[in-house]
C-alpha positions in Angstrom: -7.9 -21.9 -42.3 -10.4 -22.1 -38.8 -11.3 -19.1 -37.1 -10.1 -19.2 -33.8 -11.9 -20.3 -30.7 -14.2 -17.6 -29.4 -12.9 -16.8 -25.7 -15.2 -14.8 -23.0 -14.5 -12.5 -20.5 -13.7 -14.8 -17.5 -11.2 -16.5 -19.7 -9.3 -12.7 -20.3 -9.6 -11.9 -17.0 -7.5 -14.7 -15.9 -5.2 -14.4 -18.8 -4.6 -10.8 -17.8 -4.4 -11.3 -13.8 -1.7 -14.5 -14.8 0.4 -11.5 -16.8 -0.2 -8.9 -14.1 1.1 -11.1 -11.2 4.3 -12.0 -13.0 5.6 -8.5 -13.6 7.9 -7.4 -16.2 6.8 -9.8 -18.9 7.4 -9.2 -22.7 3.7 -8.7 -23.8 4.5 -10.4 -27.3 6.5 -13.5 -25.4 3.4 -13.8 -23.3 0.7 -14.1 -25.6 2.9 -16.1 -28.0 3.4 -18.5 -25.0 -0.3 -18.6 -24.4 -1.4 -19.0 -27.8 -3.1 -15.5 -28.4 -3.0 -12.7 -30.5 -1.3 -10.1 -28.9 -3.6 -7.5 -30.3 -6.8 -9.1 -28.7 -4.8 -9.3 -25.4 -3.9 -5.7 -25.6 -7.7 -5.2 -25.8 -8.8 -7.1 -23.1 -5.8 -5.7 -20.7 -7.2 -2.3 -21.5 -10.5 -3.0 -21.1 -10.2 -5.1 -17.6 -8.3 -2.2 -16.2 -10.6 0.4 -17.1 -13.2 -1.5 -15.6 -10.9 -2.2 -12.6 -10.2 1.7 -12.0 -13.9 2.5 -12.4 -14.7 0.4 -9.4 -12.0 1.4 -7.3 -12.6 5.1 -5.5 -9.8 6.9 -6.2 -7.0 7.1 -3.5 -4.5 9.4 -2.6 -1.2 8.8 -1.2 0.8 11.5 0.8 4.5 11.3 0.6 6.4 14.2 2.0 9.9 14.2 0.6 13.1 14.4 3.8 15.4 16.3 1.6 14.9 20.2 0.7 16.4 19.8 -2.5 14.1 21.2 -5.6 13.6 19.0 -8.2 15.8 20.5 -10.8 15.3 19.0 -14.0 13.1 20.0 -16.5 12.1 16.1 -17.3 8.8 15.1 -17.5 7.8 11.7 -17.2 4.6 9.0 -16.4 5.5 5.9 -14.9 2.5 3.1 -15.2 2.5 1.3 -12.2 -0.3 -0.9 -13.0 -3.8 -1.6 -11.8 -4.7 1.6 -13.2 -2.5 3.6 -11.4 0.1 6.2 -13.2 2.8 9.0 -11.5 3.0 11.8 -13.7 6.3 13.7 -12.6 7.6 17.4 -13.8 10.8 16.7 -12.8 13.3 14.3 -11.2 12.8 13.1 -7.3 14.8 12.2 -5.0 15.7 8.6 -5.0 14.9 7.9 -1.3 11.2 9.6 -2.3 10.6 7.4 -5.2 11.2 4.7 -3.0 8.7 5.6 -0.4 6.2 6.0 -3.0 6.8 2.6 -4.4 6.4 1.1 -1.1 3.4 3.1 -0.5 1.4 2.0 -3.5 2.4 -1.6 -3.0 0.8 -1.8 0.3 4.2 -1.6 2.1 5.8 -4.4 0.2 9.1 -3.8 -0.6 10.7 -4.3 -4.3 
């Protein structure tokens, strides 16, 4: 069996950009549809996201809750927002706060 052709960073960068632009795709199905090895895709996805995050300065978004209800849950969660952005929660925020966070981190675009 012949070894698969060697692909360069440009190829993987374009493929990762396509995957992230669509959003919500099952990674295994995406890789199968594109005819690429899922493990190789994951390695490049990680590498390219890490490079992108290193190139961008860290930005903070100030979001103030409009309610006075404290977060009482003991739930801990991490939301991976893509592009190297993660949100770590120590409790459940109000739905309105979470919606505002999503809007502001997408540059004002509503989901």
